[in-house]
DSSP file (Angstrom, degrees, kcal/mol; ACC not computed):
  #  RESIDUE AA STRUCTURE BP1 BP2  ACC     N-H-->O    O-->H-N    N-H-->O    O-->H-N    TCO  KAPPA ALPHA  PHI   PSI    X-CA   Y-CA   Z-CA
    1    1 A M              0   0    0      0, 0.0     2,-0.4     0, 0.0    67,-0.2   0.000 360.0 360.0 360.0 134.7   61.1    8.0  -11.3
    2    2 A R  E     -A   67   0A   0     65,-2.6    65,-3.0    94,-0.0     2,-0.4  -0.821 360.0-160.2-100.8 139.5   58.5    8.4  -14.0
    3    3 A T  E     -A   66   0A   0     -2,-0.4    92,-2.3    63,-0.2    93,-1.2  -0.943  10.2-178.8-121.1 145.4   56.1   11.3  -14.0
    4    4 A Y  E     -AB  65  94A   0     61,-3.0    61,-2.9    -2,-0.4     2,-0.4  -0.931  20.1-145.7-135.8 156.7   52.8   11.5  -15.8
    5    5 A E  E     -AB  64  93A   0     88,-2.3    88,-2.5    -2,-0.3     2,-0.5  -0.998  15.0-166.9-122.4 127.5   50.0   14.0  -16.4
    6    6 A L  E     -AB  63  92A   0     57,-2.9    57,-2.8    -2,-0.4     2,-0.4  -0.962   6.7-178.4-116.6 118.9   46.5   12.6  -16.6
    7    7 A V  E     +AB  62  91A   0     84,-2.6    84,-2.5    -2,-0.5     2,-0.4  -0.961   3.4 179.9-116.2 132.5   43.8   15.0  -17.9
    8    8 A F  E     -AB  61  90A   0     53,-2.2    53,-1.9    -2,-0.4     2,-0.5  -0.983  19.5-143.2-133.8 150.2   40.2   13.9  -18.2
    9    9 A V  E     -AB  60  89A   0     80,-3.1    79,-2.8    -2,-0.4    80,-1.0  -0.938  18.0-157.5-113.2 125.8   37.1   15.7  -19.4
   10   10 A V  E     -AB  59  87A   0     49,-3.0    49,-2.4    -2,-0.5    77,-0.2  -0.763  32.7 -91.8-104.6 148.3   33.8   15.0  -17.6
   11   11 A D    >   -     0   0    0     75,-2.9     3,-1.6    -2,-0.3    47,-0.2  -0.325  34.0-133.9 -51.5 128.9   30.3   15.5  -18.9
   12   12 A P  T 3  S+     0   0    0      0, 0.0    -1,-0.1     0, 0.0    46,-0.1   0.700 101.3  67.3 -67.4 -16.8   29.2   19.0  -17.9
   13   13 A R  T 3  S+     0   0    0     73,-0.1     2,-0.2     2,-0.1    -2,-0.1   0.641  80.1  98.3 -77.0 -13.2   25.8   17.7  -16.7
   14   14 A V  S <  S-     0   0    0     -3,-1.6    -4,-0.1    72,-0.1     5,-0.0  -0.542  83.0-112.3 -74.4 138.5   27.5   15.8  -13.9
   15   15 A S     >  -     0   0    0     -2,-0.2     4,-1.8     1,-0.1     3,-0.2  -0.269  20.2-114.9 -70.2 158.6   27.4   17.7  -10.5
   16   16 A D  H  > S+     0   0    0      1,-0.2     4,-2.3     2,-0.2     5,-0.2   0.844 116.2  56.3 -61.4 -35.2   30.6   19.0   -9.0
   17   17 A E  H  > S+     0   0    0      1,-0.2     4,-2.2     2,-0.2    -1,-0.2   0.888 106.7  49.9 -65.2 -38.5   30.3   16.6   -6.1
   18   18 A D  H  > S+     0   0    0      2,-0.2     4,-2.6     1,-0.2    -1,-0.2   0.877 108.8  52.3 -66.7 -36.6   30.2   13.7   -8.5
   19   19 A V  H  X S+     0   0    0     -4,-1.8     4,-2.5     2,-0.2    -2,-0.2   0.928 110.7  47.5 -63.9 -44.3   33.3   15.0  -10.2
   20   20 A V  H  X S+     0   0    0     -4,-2.3     4,-2.4     1,-0.2    -2,-0.2   0.895 112.0  50.4 -63.0 -40.0   35.1   15.3   -6.9
   21   21 A A  H  X S+     0   0    0     -4,-2.2     4,-2.1     2,-0.2    -2,-0.2   0.896 111.2  48.2 -65.1 -40.9   34.0   11.7   -6.0
   22   22 A M  H  X S+     0   0    0     -4,-2.6     4,-2.5     2,-0.2    -2,-0.2   0.924 111.4  50.5 -64.1 -43.6   35.3   10.4   -9.4
   23   23 A T  H  X S+     0   0    0     -4,-2.5     4,-2.5     1,-0.2    -2,-0.2   0.921 110.1  49.7 -60.4 -44.9   38.6   12.2   -8.9
   24   24 A Q  H  X S+     0   0    0     -4,-2.4     4,-2.2     1,-0.2    -1,-0.2   0.880 109.5  51.9 -62.1 -38.6   39.0   10.7   -5.4
   25   25 A E  H  X S+     0   0    0     -4,-2.1     4,-2.1     2,-0.2    -2,-0.2   0.931 111.3  46.5 -63.7 -44.9   38.2    7.2   -6.7
   26   26 A Y  H  X S+     0   0    0     -4,-2.5     4,-2.2     1,-0.2    -2,-0.2   0.887 110.9  52.8 -64.6 -39.0   40.9    7.6   -9.5
   27   27 A K  H  X S+     0   0    0     -4,-2.5     4,-2.5     1,-0.2    -1,-0.2   0.895 108.4  50.6 -63.8 -39.0   43.4    9.0   -7.0
   28   28 A Q  H  X S+     0   0    0     -4,-2.2     4,-2.3     2,-0.2    -2,-0.2   0.901 109.8  50.2 -64.6 -40.6   42.8    5.9   -4.7
   29   29 A M  H  X S+     0   0    0     -4,-2.1     4,-1.2     2,-0.2    -2,-0.2   0.903 111.6  49.0 -63.1 -40.6   43.3    3.6   -7.6
   30   30 A I  H  <>S+     0   0    0     -4,-2.2     5,-1.9     1,-0.2     3,-0.3   0.932 113.8  44.2 -66.2 -46.2   46.6    5.4   -8.5
   31   31 A T  H ><5S+     0   0    0     -4,-2.5     3,-1.2     1,-0.2    -1,-0.2   0.838 109.3  56.9 -70.0 -31.4   47.9    5.3   -4.9
   32   32 A A  H 3<5S+     0   0    0     -4,-2.3    -1,-0.2     1,-0.2    -2,-0.2   0.796 102.4  57.5 -67.2 -27.2   46.8    1.6   -4.5
   33   33 A G  T 3<5S-     0   0    0     -4,-1.2    -1,-0.2    -3,-0.3    -2,-0.2   0.425 127.2 -96.8 -84.5   0.8   49.0    0.8   -7.5
   34   34 A G  T < 5S+     0   0    0     -3,-1.2    34,-0.6     1,-0.4     2,-0.2   0.523  88.0 113.4  98.8   6.4   52.1    2.2   -5.9
   35   35 A S  E   < -C   67   0A   0     -5,-1.9     2,-0.4    32,-0.2    -1,-0.4  -0.587  56.1-132.4-103.2 170.1   52.1    5.7   -7.5
   36   36 A Q  E     -C   66   0A   0     30,-3.0    30,-2.7    -2,-0.2     2,-0.8  -0.948  10.2-132.1-123.0 144.4   51.7    9.1   -5.9
   37   37 A V  E     +C   65   0A   0     -2,-0.4    28,-0.3    28,-0.2     3,-0.1  -0.860  25.5 179.0 -94.1 111.8   49.5   11.9   -7.0
   38   38 A S  E     +     0   0A   0     26,-2.1     2,-0.3    -2,-0.8    27,-0.2   0.776  63.9  11.5 -87.0 -28.4   51.7   15.0   -6.8
   39   39 A K  E     -C   64   0A   0     25,-1.2    25,-3.1     2,-0.0     2,-0.4  -0.998  55.7-167.0-150.2 151.3   49.2   17.6   -8.0
   40   40 A E  E     +C   63   0A   0     -2,-0.3     2,-0.4    23,-0.2    23,-0.2  -0.985  11.0 177.8-138.7 123.8   45.5   17.9   -8.6
   41   41 A E  E     -C   62   0A   0     21,-2.8    21,-3.3    -2,-0.4     2,-0.7  -0.993  17.4-157.0-130.0 134.1   43.9   20.7  -10.5
   42   42 A S  E     -C   61   0A   0     -2,-0.4    19,-0.2    19,-0.2    -2,-0.0  -0.940   6.9-173.4-106.7 112.9   40.3   21.2  -11.3
   43   43 A W  E     -     0   0A   0     17,-1.6    18,-0.2    -2,-0.7    -1,-0.1   0.543  30.6-146.1 -84.1  -7.1   40.0   23.5  -14.3
   44   44 A G  E     -C   60   0A   0     16,-1.0    16,-2.5     2,-0.0     2,-0.5  -0.299  48.1 -12.9  77.8-161.7   36.3   23.7  -14.1
   45   45 A R  E    S+C   59   0A   0     14,-0.2     2,-0.3    12,-0.1    14,-0.2  -0.647  71.5 168.8 -82.2 124.0   33.8   24.1  -17.0
   46   46 A R  E     -C   58   0A   0     12,-3.0    12,-2.2    -2,-0.5     2,-0.2  -0.944  38.1-100.4-135.0 156.0   35.5   24.9  -20.2
   47   47 A K  E     -C   57   0A   0     -2,-0.3    10,-0.3    10,-0.2     2,-0.2  -0.552  38.7-126.9 -75.6 137.7   34.5   25.1  -23.9
   48   48 A L  E     -     0   0A   0      8,-2.9    -1,-0.1    -2,-0.2     4,-0.0  -0.502  11.2-126.5 -81.8 154.6   35.6   22.1  -26.0
   49   49 A A  E    S+     0   0A   0      1,-0.2    -1,-0.1    -2,-0.2    -2,-0.0   0.823  95.0   5.9 -69.6 -31.1   37.5   22.5  -29.2
   50   50 A Y  E    S-     0   0A   0      5,-0.1    -1,-0.2     6,-0.0     2,-0.1  -0.979  95.8 -84.3-147.8 155.2   34.9   20.4  -31.0
   51   51 A P  E     -     0   0A   0      0, 0.0     2,-0.5     0, 0.0     5,-0.2  -0.372  36.9-166.1 -65.6 136.5   31.6   18.9  -30.0
   52   52 A I  E >  S-C   55   0A   0      3,-2.0     3,-1.4     1,-0.1     5,-0.1  -0.990  77.5 -14.1-122.7 120.8   31.8   15.5  -28.3
   53   53 A A  T 3  S-     0   0    0     -2,-0.5    -1,-0.1     1,-0.3     3,-0.1   0.883 128.7 -57.3  53.1  41.9   28.5   13.5  -28.0
   54   54 A K  T 3  S+     0   0    0      1,-0.2     2,-0.4     2,-0.0    -1,-0.3   0.690 111.5 125.5  62.7  23.0   26.7   16.8  -29.0
   55   55 A L  E <   - C   0  52A   0     -3,-1.4    -3,-2.0     1,-0.1    -1,-0.2  -0.911  42.2-171.7-111.4 141.2   28.2   18.6  -26.0
   56   56 A N  E    S+     0   0A   0     -2,-0.4    -8,-2.9    -5,-0.2     2,-0.3   0.474  70.0  48.0-106.4  -6.2   30.2   21.8  -26.4
   57   57 A E  E     + C   0  47A   0    -10,-0.3     2,-0.3    -5,-0.1   -10,-0.2  -0.891  58.0 177.6-132.6 160.9   31.5   22.1  -22.8
   58   58 A G  E     - C   0  46A   0    -12,-2.2   -12,-3.0    -2,-0.3     2,-0.6  -0.980  32.7-112.3-156.7 161.4   33.2   19.8  -20.3
   59   59 A K  E     -AC  10  45A   0    -49,-2.4   -49,-3.0    -2,-0.3     2,-0.3  -0.900  36.5-149.0-101.9 122.8   34.7   19.9  -16.8
   60   60 A Y  E     -AC   9  44A   0    -16,-2.5   -17,-1.6    -2,-0.6   -16,-1.0  -0.703  16.1-177.4 -97.1 141.0   38.4   19.4  -16.9
   61   61 A V  E     -AC   8  42A   0    -53,-1.9   -53,-2.2    -2,-0.3     2,-0.4  -0.998   7.4-161.6-136.3 133.4   40.6   17.7  -14.2
   62   62 A L  E     -AC   7  41A   0    -21,-3.3   -21,-2.8    -2,-0.4     2,-0.4  -0.953   4.5-171.3-115.9 132.3   44.4   17.4  -14.2
   63   63 A L  E     -AC   6  40A   0    -57,-2.8   -57,-2.9    -2,-0.4     2,-0.5  -0.989  12.2-151.1-121.3 128.6   46.3   14.9  -12.1
   64   64 A G  E     -AC   5  39A   0    -25,-3.1   -26,-2.1    -2,-0.4   -25,-1.2  -0.868  22.2-167.5 -94.0 128.2   50.1   14.9  -11.8
   65   65 A I  E     -AC   4  37A   0    -61,-2.9   -61,-3.0    -2,-0.5     2,-0.4  -0.948  14.4-169.3-125.1 136.8   51.4   11.4  -11.1
   66   66 A E  E     -AC   3  36A   0    -30,-2.7   -30,-3.0    -2,-0.4     2,-0.4  -0.993   9.4-176.2-123.0 131.6   54.8   10.1   -9.9
   67   67 A S  E     -AC   2  35A   0    -65,-3.0   -65,-2.6    -2,-0.4     3,-0.4  -0.984  18.2-134.0-130.6 141.3   55.7    6.4  -10.0
   68   68 A E  S >  S-     0   0    0    -34,-0.6     3,-1.4    -2,-0.4    -2,-0.0  -0.727  80.2  -3.1 -92.3 137.3   58.8    4.6   -8.8
   69   69 A G  T 3  S-     0   0    0     -2,-0.4    -1,-0.2     1,-0.3     3,-0.1   0.661 117.3 -71.1  63.8  20.7   60.6    2.0  -10.8
   70   70 A G  T 3  S+     0   0    0     -3,-0.4     2,-0.4     1,-0.3    -1,-0.3   0.387  94.4 133.6  81.6  -6.5   58.1    1.9  -13.7
   71   71 A K    <   +     0   0    0     -3,-1.4     2,-0.3   -37,-0.1    -1,-0.3  -0.674  29.5 160.6 -81.3 130.9   55.3    0.2  -11.8
   72   72 A S        -     0   0    0     -2,-0.4     4,-0.1    -3,-0.1   -38,-0.1  -0.996  45.6-150.3-151.3 148.8   52.1    2.0  -12.4
   73   73 A S     >  +     0   0    0     -2,-0.3     4,-2.0   -43,-0.2     3,-0.4   0.177  67.8 111.7-102.7  15.6   48.3    1.5  -12.1
   74   74 A L  H  >  +     0   0    0      1,-0.2     4,-3.1     2,-0.2     5,-0.3   0.864  69.9  57.7 -61.5 -38.9   47.6    3.8  -15.0
   75   75 A P  H  > S+     0   0    0      0, 0.0     4,-2.0     0, 0.0    -1,-0.2   0.905 109.0  46.9 -58.9 -37.1   46.4    1.0  -17.4
   76   76 A A  H  > S+     0   0    0     -3,-0.4     4,-2.1     2,-0.2    -2,-0.2   0.907 112.8  48.9 -69.0 -39.9   43.7    0.1  -14.8
   77   77 A V  H  X S+     0   0    0     -4,-2.0     4,-2.2     2,-0.2    -1,-0.2   0.921 112.2  48.3 -65.0 -42.8   42.7    3.7  -14.3
   78   78 A E  H  X S+     0   0    0     -4,-3.1     4,-2.3     1,-0.2    -1,-0.2   0.872 109.7  53.1 -64.8 -36.1   42.5    4.2  -18.1
   79   79 A H  H  X S+     0   0    0     -4,-2.0     4,-1.4    -5,-0.3    -1,-0.2   0.903 109.8  47.9 -65.1 -40.0   40.4    1.1  -18.4
   80   80 A R  H  X S+     0   0    0     -4,-2.1     4,-1.1     2,-0.2    -2,-0.2   0.883 111.6  50.4 -67.3 -37.6   38.0    2.3  -15.8
   81   81 A M  H  < S+     0   0    0     -4,-2.2     3,-0.4     1,-0.2     6,-0.3   0.887 106.6  55.2 -66.0 -39.1   37.8    5.7  -17.5
   82   82 A R  H  < S+     0   0    0     -4,-2.3    -1,-0.2     1,-0.2    -2,-0.2   0.858 110.1  46.3 -61.0 -35.6   37.1    4.0  -20.8
   83   83 A Q  H  < S+     0   0    0     -4,-1.4     2,-0.6    -5,-0.1    -1,-0.2   0.691  92.6  92.8 -81.1 -19.4   34.1    2.2  -19.2
   84   84 A N    ><  -     0   0    0     -4,-1.1     3,-0.9    -3,-0.4    -4,-0.0  -0.658  59.8-160.6 -82.7 120.4   32.7    5.3  -17.5
   85   85 A D  T 3  S+     0   0    0     -2,-0.6    -1,-0.2     1,-0.2    -4,-0.0   0.685  88.0  65.4 -72.3 -17.8   30.1    7.1  -19.7
   86   86 A K  T 3  S+     0   0    0    -76,-0.1   -75,-2.9   -75,-0.0     2,-0.7   0.692  84.7  83.3 -78.1 -19.1   30.6   10.3  -17.7
   87   87 A I  E <   -B   10   0A   0     -3,-0.9   -77,-0.3    -6,-0.3     3,-0.1  -0.782  56.7-175.6 -87.2 117.8   34.1   10.7  -19.0
   88   88 A L  E     -     0   0A   0    -79,-2.8     2,-0.3    -2,-0.7    -1,-0.2   0.926  67.0 -12.9 -76.5 -48.0   34.1   12.3  -22.4
   89   89 A R  E     -B    9   0A   0    -80,-1.0   -80,-3.1   -37,-0.0     2,-0.3  -0.978  58.8-171.2-150.6 157.1   37.9   12.1  -23.1
   90   90 A Y  E     -B    8   0A   0     -2,-0.3     2,-0.3   -82,-0.3   -82,-0.2  -0.983   1.5-169.3-148.8 155.2   41.1   11.4  -21.2
   91   91 A L  E     -B    7   0A   0    -84,-2.5   -84,-2.6    -2,-0.3     2,-0.5  -0.965   6.0-162.1-149.6 129.8   44.8   11.6  -22.0
   92   92 A T  E     -B    6   0A   0     -2,-0.3     2,-0.4   -86,-0.2   -86,-0.2  -0.962  12.8-173.4-112.3 126.9   47.9   10.4  -20.1
   93   93 A V  E     -B    5   0A   0    -88,-2.5   -88,-2.3    -2,-0.5     2,-0.6  -0.981  22.4-135.9-124.2 129.3   51.2   11.9  -21.0
   94   94 A R  E     +B    4   0A   0     -2,-0.4     4,-0.3   -90,-0.2   -90,-0.3  -0.755  25.6 178.6 -81.6 120.3   54.6   10.7  -19.7
   95   95 A T     >  +     0   0    0    -92,-2.3     4,-1.8    -2,-0.6   -91,-0.2   0.618  61.8  77.1-103.9 -14.8   56.5   14.0  -18.8
   96   96 A D  H  > S+     0   0    0    -93,-1.2     4,-2.1     1,-0.2     5,-0.2   0.840  92.2  56.5 -68.6 -29.5   59.8   12.7  -17.4
   97   97 A E  H  > S+     0   0    0    -94,-0.2     4,-2.4     2,-0.2    -1,-0.2   0.904 107.5  48.5 -64.8 -40.1   61.1   12.0  -21.0
   98   98 A D  H  > S+     0   0    0     -4,-0.3     4,-2.3     2,-0.2    -2,-0.2   0.879 110.5  51.0 -67.5 -37.1   60.5   15.6  -22.0
   99   99 A L  H  X S+     0   0    0     -4,-1.8     4,-1.7     2,-0.2    -1,-0.2   0.900 112.1  46.7 -67.3 -39.5   62.2   16.9  -18.9
  100  100 A K  H  X S+     0   0    0     -4,-2.1     4,-1.6     2,-0.2    -2,-0.2   0.915 112.5  50.3 -66.2 -42.8   65.3   14.7  -19.6
  101  101 A R  H  X S+     0   0    0     -4,-2.4     4,-0.8     1,-0.2    -2,-0.2   0.898 110.8  48.6 -63.9 -40.9   65.3   15.8  -23.2
  102  102 A A  H  < S+     0   0    0     -4,-2.3     3,-0.3     1,-0.2    -1,-0.2   0.855 111.8  49.7 -68.8 -34.3   65.1   19.5  -22.4
  103  103 A A  H  < S+     0   0    0     -4,-1.7    -1,-0.2     1,-0.2    -2,-0.2   0.782 108.0  53.7 -75.3 -25.2   67.9   19.2  -19.8
  104  104 A S  H  < S+     0   0    0     -4,-1.6     2,-0.3    -5,-0.1    -1,-0.2   0.642  85.1  99.8 -85.7 -13.7   70.2   17.3  -22.2
  105  105 A R     <  -     0   0    0     -4,-0.8    -4,-0.0    -3,-0.3    -3,-0.0  -0.576  49.0-175.7 -76.6 132.8   70.0   19.9  -24.9
  106  106 A H        -     0   0    0     -2,-0.3     2,-0.5     0, 0.0    -3,-0.0  -0.914  20.3-142.1-128.2 102.8   73.0   22.3  -25.1
  107  107 A P        -     0   0    0      0, 0.0     4,-0.2     0, 0.0     3,-0.1  -0.536  16.2-168.5 -66.2 117.7   72.7   25.1  -27.6
  108  108 A K  S    S+     0   0    0     -2,-0.5     3,-0.2     1,-0.2     4,-0.1   0.792  79.3  32.1 -82.0 -30.5   76.3   25.4  -28.9
  109  109 A T  S >  S+     0   0    0      1,-0.1     3,-0.7     2,-0.1     6,-0.2   0.333  86.6  99.5-110.5   7.2   76.0   28.6  -30.9
  110  110 A A  T 3  S+     0   0    0      1,-0.2    -1,-0.1    -3,-0.1    -2,-0.1   0.815  86.1  46.3 -66.9 -30.0   73.4   30.6  -28.9
  111  111 A G  T 3  S+     0   0    0     -4,-0.2     2,-0.5    -3,-0.2    -1,-0.2   0.616  94.0  87.5 -89.8 -11.5   76.0   32.7  -27.1
  112  112 A R  S X  S-     0   0    0     -3,-0.7     3,-0.7     3,-0.1     2,-0.3  -0.755  70.3-139.8 -95.0 129.7   78.2   33.6  -30.0
  113  113 A A  T 3  S+     0   0    0     -2,-0.5     3,-0.1     1,-0.2    -2,-0.1  -0.607  78.6  19.1 -87.3 145.6   77.3   36.7  -32.0
  114  114 A G  T 3  S+     0   0    0     -2,-0.3     2,-0.5     1,-0.2    -1,-0.2   0.578  95.5 110.8  79.3  10.8   77.5   36.8  -35.8
  115  115 A E    <   -     0   0    0     -3,-0.7    -1,-0.2    -6,-0.2    -3,-0.1  -0.962  63.1-130.3-121.7 134.7   77.6   33.1  -36.3
  116  116 A S    >   -     0   0    0     -2,-0.5     3,-1.2     3,-0.3     7,-0.1  -0.397  25.6-114.1 -77.5 158.2   74.8   31.1  -37.9
  117  117 A P  T 3  S+     0   0    0      0, 0.0    -1,-0.1     0, 0.0    -9,-0.1   0.740 114.5  64.1 -64.0 -20.4   73.5   27.9  -36.2
  118  118 A A  T 3  S-     0   0    0      1,-0.2     4,-0.2     2,-0.1     3,-0.1   0.757 115.0-105.2 -75.2 -23.7   74.8   25.9  -39.1
  119  119 A G    <>  -     0   0    0     -3,-1.2     4,-1.7     1,-0.1    -3,-0.3  -0.467  32.6 -72.0 118.9 168.1   78.4   26.9  -38.3
  120  120 A P  H  > S+     0   0    0      0, 0.0     4,-2.0     0, 0.0     5,-0.2   0.850 125.1  52.4 -70.2 -34.6   81.1   29.2  -39.7
  121  121 A A  H  > S+     0   0    0      1,-0.2     4,-1.8     2,-0.2     5,-0.1   0.904 112.2  45.0 -68.1 -40.6   81.9   27.2  -42.8
  122  122 A D  H  > S+     0   0    0      2,-0.2     4,-2.0     1,-0.2    -1,-0.2   0.848 111.2  54.2 -71.0 -33.1   78.3   27.0  -43.9
  123  123 A A  H  X S+     0   0    0     -4,-1.7     4,-1.5     2,-0.2    -2,-0.2   0.903 109.4  47.8 -66.5 -40.6   77.8   30.7  -43.2
  124  124 A A  H  X>S+     0   0    0     -4,-2.0     5,-2.1     2,-0.2     4,-0.6   0.894 111.6  50.0 -67.1 -39.7   80.7   31.6  -45.4
  125  125 A A  H ><5S+     0   0    0     -4,-1.8     3,-0.7     1,-0.2    -2,-0.2   0.879 109.9  50.9 -65.9 -37.7   79.5   29.4  -48.2
  126  126 A A  H 3<5S+     0   0    0     -4,-2.0    -1,-0.2     1,-0.2    -2,-0.2   0.824 107.9  53.2 -69.1 -30.6   76.0   30.9  -48.0
  127  127 A A  H 3<5S-     0   0    0     -4,-1.5    -1,-0.2     2,-0.2    -2,-0.2   0.575 117.7-111.8 -81.8  -9.5   77.5   34.4  -48.2
  128  128 A G  T <<5S+     0   0    0     -3,-0.7     2,-0.3    -4,-0.6    -3,-0.2   0.613  82.6 104.1  90.8  11.7   79.4   33.6  -51.4
  129  129 A T      < +     0   0    0     -5,-2.1     2,-0.7    -6,-0.2    -1,-0.4  -0.751  53.4  43.6-117.2 166.8   82.9   33.7  -49.9
  130  130 A G  S    S+     0   0    0     -2,-0.3    -5,-0.1    -3,-0.1    -9,-0.0  -0.873  84.2  60.3 111.4-111.6   85.3   30.9  -49.0
  131  131 A S    >   -     0   0    0     -2,-0.7     3,-1.6     1,-0.1     6,-0.3  -0.227  69.9-129.9 -67.7 145.5   85.9   27.9  -51.1
  132  132 A P  T 3  S+     0   0    0      0, 0.0    -1,-0.1     0, 0.0    -2,-0.0   0.761 108.9  49.2 -66.4 -25.1   87.2   28.3  -54.7
  133  133 A G  T 3  S+     0   0    0      4,-0.1    -2,-0.1     3,-0.1     5,-0.0   0.254  91.7 113.3 -95.8  13.5   84.5   26.1  -56.1
  134  134 A G  S X> S-     0   0    0     -3,-1.6     4,-1.3     1,-0.1     3,-0.5   0.011  88.7 -84.5 -77.5-174.5   81.8   27.9  -54.4
  135  135 A P  H 3> S+     0   0    0      0, 0.0     4,-1.3     0, 0.0    -1,-0.1   0.792 124.9  58.6 -65.5 -29.6   79.0   30.1  -55.9
  136  136 A A  H 34 S+     0   0    0      1,-0.2    -7,-0.1    -5,-0.2    -3,-0.1   0.847 107.0  47.3 -69.9 -33.2   81.2   33.2  -56.0
  137  137 A A  H <> S+     0   0    0     -3,-0.5     4,-1.0    -6,-0.3    -1,-0.2   0.781 107.7  56.1 -78.1 -27.9   83.8   31.5  -58.2
  138  138 A A  H  X S+     0   0    0     -4,-1.3     4,-1.4     1,-0.2    -2,-0.2   0.864 100.4  57.7 -73.5 -36.3   81.2   30.0  -60.6
  139  139 A A  H  X S+     0   0    0     -4,-1.3     4,-1.5     1,-0.2    -1,-0.2   0.906 105.4  46.7 -66.8 -45.2   79.6   33.3  -61.6
  140  140 A P  H  > S+     0   0    0      0, 0.0     4,-1.9     0, 0.0    -1,-0.2   0.869 110.1  53.4 -67.5 -33.6   82.7   35.1  -62.9
  141  141 A S  H  X S+     0   0    0     -4,-1.0     4,-1.4     1,-0.2    -2,-0.2   0.853 107.2  51.6 -71.4 -31.3   83.9   32.1  -65.0
  142  142 A A  H  X S+     0   0    0     -4,-1.4     4,-0.6     1,-0.2    -1,-0.2   0.891 111.5  47.4 -69.9 -37.0   80.5   31.9  -66.8
  143  143 A A  H >< S+     0   0    0     -4,-1.5     3,-0.5     1,-0.2     4,-0.4   0.842 109.8  53.4 -70.8 -33.1   80.7   35.7  -67.6
  144  144 A A  H >< S+     0   0    0     -4,-1.9     3,-0.7     1,-0.2    -1,-0.2   0.802 101.6  59.8 -72.5 -29.4   84.3   35.3  -68.9
  145  145 A G  H 3< S+     0   0    0     -4,-1.4    -1,-0.2     1,-0.2    -2,-0.2   0.706 100.1  55.8 -73.0 -19.6   83.3   32.5  -71.3
  146  146 A E  T <<        0   0    0     -4,-0.6    -1,-0.2    -3,-0.5    -2,-0.2   0.606 360.0 360.0 -86.9 -12.6   80.8   34.7  -73.2
  147  147 A V    <         0   0    0     -3,-0.7    -1,-0.2    -4,-0.4    -2,-0.1   0.480 360.0 360.0 -74.2 360.0   83.4   37.4  -74.1
């Protein structure tokens, strides 16, 4: 199952009823394409990071989407958003890859005290101990050559 998050920013001059109507229209398009809307959040009016079309605020909406077997109607939804002048920006992010990646990571040295993440051999070399050709061995031979 693939999961996505779709966030879009609506022109702040659009009424709240119109934003709800647009959201319902996009949700219908998503469900008609074989996906499910798992969560819907309206973040309300928020300040933009930078002006878009001379506007400093926008109304944010987040949709959580789940689709089975890779079939999705998201390209059609994005195409409709691109054509809608009331939508300032939108972004669709596939989140199931991040969840898989986070679950597969196993920190190997996180539980051991006194060991660097690079490993015990690299920690000994960095401290100047260990191998005969390491940094600790080079310094005394240079000093002995000047005597």
